[in-house]
N, C-alpha and C positions, 0 to 999 in steps of 0.2 A: 327671516322670517319663515320663508317657503318651507325650508330644511326642518326646521323646527316644529312646525305644525306637521308635517308630513311623517317626520320620524317619530313623534311623540303621540300624537292626537289623532282623532277618527274623524276630523273635520275633511268635508269634500272640497272640491276646487271651487265651487260657488261660495261656500263659506268662507273660504281663504280670500276670494276675490273681496267680499264684503269686509274683511279684517284691513285688507290693503285700503279700502276705499276709508275705512274709520282712522287708520294712522295716516292717510293723506289730510285729514281734516283736525288732527287731535291736538296740533300745536295751539289753535284757538282755543279749545278747551284748557289747556296746561295753562295758557296766559291769562286767560280771565279768573282762572281760579288760583293763580300765585303757586302752582302746586306741580310735583313730579307725578307723572301718570306712568305705571307700569300696568301692561295687558298680560293677564294669567289666563291661560287656556286649562282645562283639565286634560290629564293623559288618558290614552287610550284605555287604561283597565280602571280609571276613576280614581285611583288611591293618590295621584299627586297633581301639583300644578307645574306647569311650566312656564317661565316669563318669555315672551315672544318679541317685545317691543317695548320700547322706553321712550320718553319724552322729558325733558327739562323745561322748565320756564323762563322765558326771556324777560319776564317781569319781577321775579323773586329770587330769594335764595334757592338753592336746590337742597333736597333732603337726603339724595343719594350721592356721594362721592364715587362710588364704584359704579360699574357698567352691571346692570341686571340681567341682561338678556341672557338666555339658556340656563338661568338657575331654575332647580328642581326642589320643591317644597311639598312635604307630605301633607295630605288632607288632614286637619284638624290642627295644624300647626297655627293657622291664621283664621280664627272663627269668622272675621269678618268676611273673607272670603267665601267660606262655606254658606253663609247664610245669603249673601247676594246670590251665589249661584242656585240654591236650592230653592229660595223663596221668591227669587227674580225681581228683588227689589232693591233700592239703596239702601244701604247699611252705613250709619254714621254712629253707633252706640260706641260707647267703651272711652276711657281714659287714653291720651296721649301717649305714644311710644317715646321711649328715650333712645336716642342712636347717637352714640360718641358725645355725649353732655348737650345734646340739641333735642328738645320736645317737637314731637311730630305729630299732627292730627291725621289719623288713617281715616279713609272712607272707602267703600266698595260701590262701584256701578256697574250692574250686569249689562253684558251686551247682547243684546235681543236682535235676531232676525228671523223674521217669518215666524214668530211665536216660540222660538226657541232660544235659549241662552247658550251663548257659543262660549262665552268667557266672561271675566271681570275684570275692569280697570280697577286698579288700587290707586286711589289719589292721596298723595301726601304732602303734607303742607307744613313748611319749616315756621314754627312758632316764635321761634328766637325773636323775630324782629317786629312781632304783631305790635299795632298801635291802631289808635282810633282812626278807622277808615275814613277817606274823604269821599265824596260826593263820587268821584271817577271810581274810586274802589269799589263802592257799594255797588254801581252800576256793572263793574266787571262781574263781582260775585253774584248777583241775581242772574246775570246773562249766562254765567257758567251753571248754575243751579237749573236753569231753564234747559240747557244744551244736555246736562246730565240727565234730566228726566226724559228728553226726547231719545239719548242711546237707549236707556232702560226700556222705553217702549218700542224700540224698534224704528223709529221715525226719523233719526239722526245716525249716520249721514244721510244724504239724499242719494237714491239710486241714479245711475246715470250721469251724475255729476263730479266727474273725478276734477279734482283740484290740483292745481299746479302750484306748490308750497312757496315756490321762489318767485313766482309771478304775481300770485294773489296778494291782496292787502292783508296785514296783519293788524291784531287789536292794538299795538303800539304807534301804528301808521295814523290812525283815526279811527274814533267809533262813534256811532250816532245809535241812540235806543228810540223805537218808534212805538206807538201804540197801535192798536188794531185799525186805527182810522189812518195810519201813515203821519200822523202829528209828532214832532220831535219832543220826547220829555227829557232826553240829554244827548249834549253832544261834547266830546272831549276838546281839551285845548287844540290838539293837533288838526282834529276833523273841522273844527271852527276856523282854523288858520286857512286851511286848504279852500274852504269855502269862501273866506274873503277873498283870497288871490283869484278865485274865479269870479268876483265881481259883488259879493253880497256885501252890504254895509250895515245890515244890522245882525241881530242874534238869530239863531237857529229855532230855539227852544220856542216850542208854541206855535211853529208854522209847519205846512204842509211839504215835507221834503221832497216830495215828488214835483210838486208845483214850482216850488222855489228853485230846483234843479233845472227844470224845464225852461223857467224863466231866464236862469243865466246861461243856458246852452243857446248857440246860434239856432234859429229857427229851421228846422227840417222837415216841414210839414206833418205827414202822419208819422213820422219817427218821434215827434214829440209825446204822443200819447203812449207809445210803447215804454218811452223814457220816463213818464210820470209813473207807470206801473211798477217798473222796475226799482226805482228810486223809492217807492213806497214800501218795498219789501215785499210784494205781494208773491213772487215766486223767486226760488232759489238761482239768482241769476247774476252776472258781471257784467259791467258797461263800462264806457269811458267818456266822459264829458270833456269836450275842448272848449274853452272859452278864446279871447282873442290872444291873450299872453299866457295861458295857464291851461293843463291839462288834468284831470282828476280820474281816478280809476274809483270804481265802486263795485262793492260785492254785496248783495242783499241775502239775509238769512231769515226767512221766516220762522218765528218761535210758536211752537205747538206743544208744550210741556204735557198737556192733559188731551191731546187729540185735536183742540180747538185753537186757533190762532190767535194770541193775546198780543202780538207785535211782530217786531223785527229789529234785528241788529242789521245795520248798514256799516261796513267796514270801507275806509276811503283813505286813499294814498295819492298824493300829489307826485306824477309822474312827467312833469313838465321837463326837467333836466333829462330823463332818460329818454324821453320821446326825441328831443333835440338832439343828442347824440345817435339816436338811431338814424335820426334823418342826414345828420352828417355822414355816417357810415355809409349808408346808401348811395348817398352823393359821391363819397371817395371811392366807392367799389365803381360806380357808374363812369366815374371819370378815368379810374385805371383801365376799365375795359375798353372805353373809347380810345386810350392813349394805345394799347395793343391793337386795337382794329386799325388806326391810323398808320402805325409801324407796319403792320402786314401789308397794308396799301401801298406803303412807299416803297417796301422791299420788293414788292410785285412790280411795282412801276420799273425800278431799278433792273430788275430781271429781265423785263420785256426790253427796255434800252440796249441791255447787253446783247440780248438775243438778236436783236436788230442789226447792233454792231457787227455780231459774228457771221451775218448773213452777208455782209460786205466786204468781208476778210478774203483775201486772194491766198494768204499763207496758211494750209493747213494746220501747222502748230499754233499760229494765232487763233484761228476758229476753235481749235480744241481748247485753248486756254481759256478763252472767254466762254464756252459752254460749260466747262468745270466752274467757272464762276458762277453762271446762272444756277447750277444746281446747288453752290454753296448758300446763295443767297436766298434759294427757293427753301431750303431746309430749315432756316431761321425763320422765314415767314410762316412755315406751317406752326412752330411753337408759338408765335404771335397769335395767330389765328385762333390755336386752342385756347392760350390764355384770354382772349377776348371773350370766350363764352362761357368763364369761370368766375366765381366768386371770391376766389382767394389766387395766390401765387403759386400754385400747385395744378399739375395737368397730369391726365391718365396718358402714360407715354407709349403705351401697346399701339395706340391709335396712330399716333406719331410714327413710330418705327415702321408699322404698315404703310404710312404715305410715303415716307422714305424710300422704302425698299420698292414700292411701286414707281417712284419717281424714276429712281437710279435704274430699273430694270427696263427702262425706255432705250435705254442703250443697246441693248440687244434683243431686241422683241422676237418672241417664238423660239429663241436659242437656247438662253439661260434662264432657268426657274427660280425665282426666289420664294422663300418661306421664313416664317418665324415659329420659333418653338420656345415655350415658357412664357413668363410674364414680366415684364418690367415693373407694372405697377403704378403707383402715383409717385411723382418726382417733383421737386421742387424747381421752378423757373430757372433758377441759377445753375442747376445740373441739367434742366432739360436741354438747355439751349444748347451749349457745347458739345452735349452726348449727340444732339442730332446732327452737329457738324461731323462729329468723330464717325458716326455711322455713313453719313454721306460719302466721307473721304476713303472708308474701309470697303464699301460696297462699289465705289466707283473704281477703286483699286483692283478689286478681285474681278470685277467684269472686263475691265481694259488689259490686265497682265496676266490674267490667270486662263484666260480662252483665246485660242486664235479666232481669225475670221469666221471659218467655218464650223467652228468647234460648239457642241452642246453639252450643257452640264446643269448644276444646280448650285445654288449660294443658300446658306442657313444662317440665320441670325438667331443665338438661343441666350437667354436670360434667366438667371437664378438669382434671388435675393435669401441672404443668410442672417441670421440675428446671434448674436452672442454677447457676453458681456464684457466690460473692458478689465483691462488689468487689475483695477481694483475690486472689480466684482459690484461696482454700484451703479454702472450706467449701461443700457443695452447699445451696442455698436451694431448698426446695419450695413452690410455690404453687397454690392450688385456684382456678379461674376457675368461677364457678357463674352459671347463666343461667336466669330464670324467666319465660318468654315465653306469652302469650296473644293470641288473635286476637279479641278483644273490642272495645267501641267506644273505648278508647285514654283517654288523659289529658284533662281538660278543658284549655280554654284558659287559660294565664296560671299553670299548676300549676307549682311549684317543689317537687320533691321533697324538696331538702335543708332546706327551712326551712318547708313546710308538711304537711298531711297529718294524719291521723287517729292514733290513740294507737299502732295496730299499726305503721305507718311510723316514729315516734319510738322504739318500742322497736328496731325493725331497725337504725336508725342508732345507737342507744346500743351495741347488741351487736355490730355489724360494726365499727365504728370504734373503740369504746371497749374492748371486751373481746378481741375479736379480732386488732383492729391491721390491719383490712383498708378498703377502699375500697366505697362503694356510690353506684349511680347508677340511674336510671330514665329511660327512653327511649323514644320512640315505634318500634313494632316495623316492620320493612320490610312493607308490606302490609296495614296496619292493625293496633291493638292496642297491647300495652305489652311491653316488655322490661326486666327489671330485671338489672343486672349486678352481680355480687360478686367482689371479688379479695382473696383471704386467703393469708396467709403461714402456710406449716406447716412445722416444724422437719423437716428431712430424717432419716432414720435413720441 
């Protein structure tokens, strides 16, 4: 809609924002009218109309099988649009149109904002299935007529009341029509069922909805007065009422078709099951985070025990092996600590890489500097855990074997993410290219990184190739030193 309005019309940003607010609300008008809605806006030169938005009803058959958005119509071809735009009134004159052997009643509703008509809503009703309307349908149609008059007068939608179409109740969820005193004139079967689950034993018609709702809700002191006002439809507000075993979401819409409040619509939705699932998800997330937190604590305890054992060792190789084990356990603990602070099994790996780099740099304080370039980005836990161990082994190997006791130098960890379509061209494949480079003394002559090496390199090969499904190579770095290359496949979002 933004592109169409800016390309073809002279409307400003504030007018466009009003149209967005209207479109966020007009599913309700479409459902109450049993009709398709198409929003037409005059072009910049005033010679044509452009359709910028379209809505089909959930309550009846559509009048448009095709998408109308983006169509341009010359002025004069649709007289009802011209009349509604020029005269600023709802136009219903004329005989039904025939579209593909289907009779369609066409009406035009001017969209007014601050005294100016911005465009016109064409309301198209499929008459093929018209029958004697029920009380529910009559209430729908009357409410739709009131909303249409409010749109034409510029009093609907309500400024500052942005509606989430996916989260708010819809007409089919449950509808209650109130008079100006808040007395229920009509309640749809779904609305009545929702209130019965809340604890109502009688009918709603003839009762004050605000007082009935407050009586059914658990007592919350001063909140009850606000609940009475909201449920009575005095202001465009949403609220939720929770009983002992039921939760009802309410949305009030004051009706002022001629500038004076004549009553209200209250849409209601039973959200009991939705709230139960949300609570289960919250409990599950909290449990997962607690598990990661406890695993981190246990790993840190293991690392502390290994560190104590290392201090008691008289053998230098044995002490060194235990210290390596401490760092391996510590790298896994870092990942679990990060996971314990997130809502899903995904982590921002850059901070983990920095902490692993700092932990391993303690092997040569003040002599070898470590730094990271590029971004790892967000990784899944099943990638982050083995990758943290791989980085630990590679950095530890570079510091221990790339530099002598008095040498100074630098170790750099680089990361680049790339994305490309797979061989079928249907799904994006994301890869993570990692380099670990040092400017140390390089690899010894005849060294084969794929078959030889210490335990650390064996762990790297196993994790990279076997668990992460990537590739691993170790080469002489330009200008001296060693460069390790890792190429890992990561599932794209």
